N, C-alpha and C positions, 0 to 999 in steps of 0.2 A: 473524425468528428469528436468533439469533447463536450461534456455536459455544460460547461460554462461558456457556451457559444450561442449566439442569437439564433442560428439555424436550428440547433437542437431544442432550445427553449421554446421557440415560437412556431416552429414548423414540424420538426420530426416528432417530438414527444406528444404534442396535441393530436397529430395524425394517428399515432399508435394507440393512444387512449380511446379515440373515437372508434377505431376498428375493433378494439377489444370490447368496448361497450356494445357494439352491434352484434358481436359473435359471442353468445353467452356460453357455448359448450367449451369445456376445457380443451378438447382435441383441436377445435378451430383456433382457440387462443394460442395453443402451443405452436401451431403452424404460423400464425401471424407473428408471434415473438421470434420464431426461428428465422423467418424471412426478414423481419425488421432488423434482427441482429446482423444478418449478412449484409444488409444495406448499410447499417451503421459502420461495420468494419470496412466495407468496400469504399467508404468515403476516403479512407487513407490510401487506397490503391487496390485495384482488382486482383493483381498478382498475389498480394498478401491474403486476400480472401480465399484463393485456391489453396494456400498453405493451411488455413484454418479448416477448410472442407476436407483436405487430406488428413488432418489430425483427427477429425470426427470419424471419417471412414476407417482409419486405422484402428481406433479404439473400439468402434462398433463391431468390426469383424473380429478383432482379437477377443473381445468379450464373449461373443458367440462361440468361438472355438474353445476358449477356456471352459465355458459351461458345458459344451457338448462332449469334449474329450478330456475328462478329469485326470486320466492317467498321464497325459502329456501336458497338463495345464501349467506346470511349473516352467517347462521349456517355452511354451507359448507366451507366458507372462514375461519371461526373461527377454525373449526376442522383441516383444512389443515395447518393453521399457527401453531396450537398447535403441529401437527405432525412434521412439519419442525423444529420448535424450540426444540421439544422434542428430535429429532435426534441430533441436534446441541448440546443441553444441555447434552445428555448422553456422546457423544464422547469427548466433550470439557471440561465439568465441573464435570463429575462423580468423577474423582480423587480428584479434589478440594473440592467437597462436603464431601467426605469420610474423607479426611485429616482434615478438619475443625471439622467434627463431632467427630473424634477421639480425638481432643484436648479437646472438651467438655466432652466426656465420661471419659477421663483420669482425668480431673479436678474434676469430681464428683465421682471418685472412681470406675467407671465401666470399664470393659475390652474393649480393642480396637476392632474395626471391621476390619477384614482382607478380602480384595477382590482383585481380579486380576486387575492389572493396565490396564486401557483402553488406547489404542493407538489412537492418534489424526490423522484422515485423513487430508492430506494436502489440504488447500484451502477450507475446509468445510464452514468456515464463509462467504466466498465470494459467492459460488454457492448457499448456503441456502438463503442468502439475495436477490440474483437475482430471485430465485424462488418465494419468498414471494412478491417481488415487482411486478412480473408478475401477480400473482393471485389478488393482491390488485387492479391493474389497470384494469384487466378483470372485477372485481366486480364493480369498479367505471365507467366502460364502456369508459375508455379513450383509450383502445386498443381493437382490435378484437381478440376473442379467436383463438388460433392457433390449427387447426385440423390436421396439419401434424406433427407427432411425431418427424420426423427427424429434422424439422426446430426448434421446441422447444428444442429438445435435443442439437442441435448445439448452440442455444442461451445460454443454461445453461452451456454446457461443452466446449464451444469454447476455445481452449487451449491457445491462446495469453493472455486472461484475466482470465483463470480458477483458477490459483493458488494464485495470489495476486492482482487481479483487473486490471484496474479500474472496479468499480461496475457499470454495464451498464444497463440502463432501456430497457425494451423490445421495447418500441416505438421508441427508437433511432435506432434500427437495423431492425425493422419490415419490412420496405420497401426494405432495403438493402439485405435481404435474397432472395427476389424475383427478384431483378434487381440491379446489381452492375457491375462495370467496372473493369475487370482484364486486365490491360494494362501495357505497358512498363513504362509509366510516373508514374503511381501509384507504380509500382514495384521499380523503382529507388528511388522515394521519401520515400517509406517504408524502403528500405535498408539503406538509409542515416540516417533516424531517429533511426533505430534499432542499427546501429553501434555507433551512438552518445550515445545512452543509454548504450550499452555494454561497451564503454570506461569509462563512468561515474562509472559503476559498478566495472569493473576489475582494471582499472588504477587509480581510485581515492578511491572509497569506500573500496575496499579490502585492500588497503595500509593503510588507516587511521584506519581500524579495528584492525590492529596489535597493534597500539599505545593505542587505547581505551581499548582493551582487557587486555593489560598489566597493565594499570593503575587501572582498576576495579578489577584485580586479586590480587592486593596488599592489605595488611591489613592497617588499619587506622594508625598504628604506623609507617608504612613504606611509608606513603603518605604525602607530604607537600601540602599546599594550591595551590602553583604554579603547581605542578604535577596534582593535582585534577582538576584544571581548564583546563589544557592541555587535560586531559583525557575526560572531558565532552564536550569540544568544538570539539574534534576529533570525539566523538560519534555522536554529533549533525550533523556534516558534513557527517559522514559515513551513518547514517540512511537516511538522505535526498538524497544523491547521490545514495545510494543503492535502495531506494524505487522509487525515481523519475526516476532513470535509468531504473528500471524494467518497469515503466509506459511508458517511451520512447520506450523501446523494444516492449511492448505490442501494443502501438499505431502504431509503425512501421510495425509490423507483420500484424496488421489489414489492414493497407494501402496496403501492398503487396497483400493481398487477396481481396482487393476492398472495405473494410469497413472503415468507419470514426468513430473512437472511441473518446469519450470526453476527454479533457485534465484533468489531475488529480492534477497538481501542478502549482502554479503561484508565484514562488519566495517567499516562506513563511517567510524566514528570513529577508526580508526587511519590514515586517509588522510593523505597528505603534501602534497596540493594540492586545490583545488576540482575540478579535472579528475579527479583520482584519486577524490575523494568520489563523483562521479557515475558512476564505473565500479563503485562498491560499493553505492550507495543506490538502491533501487527499480529494479533492473537491467532488468526487463522494460519499464518505462515509458520509461527512457532509450533502450533499443533500439528501441522503437516510434517515438519521435520522431525518432531517427536515420534509420531506414529509410523512414518514411512522410512525413517533413516535411523534415528537414535535407538528406538526399541529393537529393530532388526539387527543393529550392531551389537546388541546385548543390553543396552540401557543401563539400569541400575543393578541388573542381575549378573554381575561379574566382579572381578577384582577391582580395587580402587584405582590401580594403575590403568586398567582397561577402560574404566568409567571415565577417567579424566581424558584419555585419548579419544573416546567417543565424543566428548564435549568439543574437543578441538576439531575433530572431523566435521561435526555438525556445523560449527560456526565458521570453519573454512568454507564449507559449501554454502552457508547462508550469505557470507560476503560475496562469493563468486556468483551466486544466483542474482544478486543485485546488479552486477555489471562486470563486463570483461575488462577489469583494471586491477592492478595491484593495490590501488587505493582502497577498493572495496574489500579485497582480501584482508588487508591490514585492519580495516574497520571491524570486520568479522572476528579476526583473531584477537583484537584488543578486548572485545566483549567476551570471547571465549576464555581468554587468559584470566580476566577478573572473575568469571564464573568458576573457573578452576580454583582460584585463590579462595573464593568464598566457600567452595566445597571442602577444601583442605582444612579450613578452620576459621577463616575470617567471619563466617556467619555467626559463630558462637560469640565472637567479640562484638559484632554489630548489635546483637540482641541485648548486650549488657550496657550499651551506651544510649544516650538520649536520642530522640527522633531527629532534631535539627542536624547534628553532625552526620548521621546516617544519610540523611537527605542530601546534604552538601557533598559528601563523598560520591554518591551516585551521580549527582548532577555534573560534577567535575569530570568524571570518567566519560559520561555520555557526551558532554560538550566537546571534550578533546577528541573523542572518536569521530564526532560529526565533522571535524576539520578534514579528516581523510576522506569522508564520504562526499564532501562538497568540493574540495580543491581539485583543480584540473589535472595536476601532476603530483608525483611524490615529493620532488624538491619543494614545490610550492607549499604542500601540506606541512613538511618539516619546518620550513621557514615561518609559517604561520604559527605553529606550536611554539617555536622559540620566542616569537613576539608575545604570545600569550603569557609566557613565564619570564618576561623581561630580559631574555637573553639577547634578542634583537630589539633595538629601540629606534623607531623612525621619528620623523618630524611631525609634530602635532599640527593638524590642519584645522585651525580655528574656524575657518569659513564652513568647513564640512560639518563640524560639531554644531555650529549655530543653525545650519540647515536642518539638522535632525533633532533639535530641541524645540521645534515648532509645536504648538499645542495639539494640532491634528496628529502629528507623528507620535507624540507622547501618549495621546489618548488611545491610538491603535495599539501601541506597545503595552499599555496597562491592560486593555481589554484582552489582548492576546495572552498575557500572563494569567489573568484571572480566569480566562476561558480554558486554561490548561489544568484548572483545579475543579473540584465538584461544586464550587461556589454557586454558579448560575443555576445548575440543576437543583440544588438544595433550595435556592431562593424560589424557583418555580414551584417546587413541591410545597413550600410554605405558603405561597400565594394561593395555590389551588386548595390547600387545606383551609386557609382563612376564608376563601370565597365559599367553600362548602359549609363552613360553620356559620357564616353570615347569610346563608341562603341566597347568595348571588346567583341569578338565573344563568343557565347555560347559554342562553341566547346572547346575553351581555358579554360573557366570557369569550364566546366564539367571535362576536363582533369585534371586540378589541384585538383579539388574536389575528383575525383576518385583515384588519387595518394595518397591523404591524407587518404582516407578511407581504401585503401589497406595497408598503413603504420600502421594505427590503428589496423587493423585485424592481421597483423604480430606481433605487440607488444602484443596484447591480447592472441594470440595463443601461443606465447613463454611463457607467464606467466602461462597459463593453462597447458601447457605441463610439467612444473616443479612442478605442484601441488600446485599452489598458493591458499591461503585462499579464499573460494568461495561461501559460503552459502548466500542465500537471507534472510534478517532479517524477512520480512513479510511472508515467507513461513510457519512459525509456527502458523500463525493466520488463 
């Protein structure tokens, strides 16, 4: 089940909200959310739900053992992390390992290995990382071990953030599981944020995806540099509004249920360096790798050579976390390489030049890296990059360009670009301040806002009813 589906919007979510409104105690609400999360996940397959329940039981029992037997807690933590990563490794990387092993066996004249394809459970990267962070924090004694399996199960399986994040620390929600406010103010605020994210997903990301997919489906001989740049810019905007829209929906759902989830994006495409980009893009994942991999490796408290190696390790793992493909590894290492270059001295140079060149440098690196993230194979990615830089030159398809200079397409493109900047949020703040100064009644403000939200829901529903392109990019991770 996905958030931008009619079943979720008009059946599942209203049913959950009604049940939560009827059960005012936090303990009852936790149980409802836990069961609802299992139903939500089971929509994609009962067998996958058993994997999720197994992950919950593993981390629940391991947490209790770590707390009860502190002398052997390091051993318990190590075993639990190995089991968590082993489960993730099997389901996510078994096919990748076998495919690469077969390349080697064929190269040396041996017969290929034939195994059944392993199906990837949706969201396994996210709930595995949350389980590991919980155990690490119990071991460090920065959180109290959770003895109630329903609460821990709700934390790991909570459906707003189960499939594609944000990755939330247990200490962020620990107190909220025991006491939170399910009220009209939070409900309205959450609905507003949810619909805003839904609009970004359905009205912007889905429309840009059509253009990006068509450009990446073309062979290098049928692709000109202009078309290639249009394709990668559309994909960059698509993945941002798709994933940031999902995060908006997750944060909005959390708010409806009385939770405060952390922000996951902060306008990454206005970044002035790659380092700045990673402070703004997928913030909760960056924080996870920093606290649970980079710092344990030594972080900044080591020699320069080791620090740079740590950065490469982190971004190799970041790329591999996103998918079992060398494309993702190269994407991660590209970002890691430019982070290393900035650490070595480029940062000092960047601070001495004007903002536009810094911004342009960052955008070019990010866009070229996105090619490897989007392309289906490495040869396709390299061919696409060659086309971007005029090494390959295909034939210009005038009919295709005319198709994409329609007013509706240009409007979506412009809105997507402006929506990648703080412009709209600043305009909203200015309007709110103006209304307050002019003593515009709250009733009028809320009435206008409600009409706008209803209009967005009507537009979204119409697109979903006609079967508009609808998958979330980060669902496959």
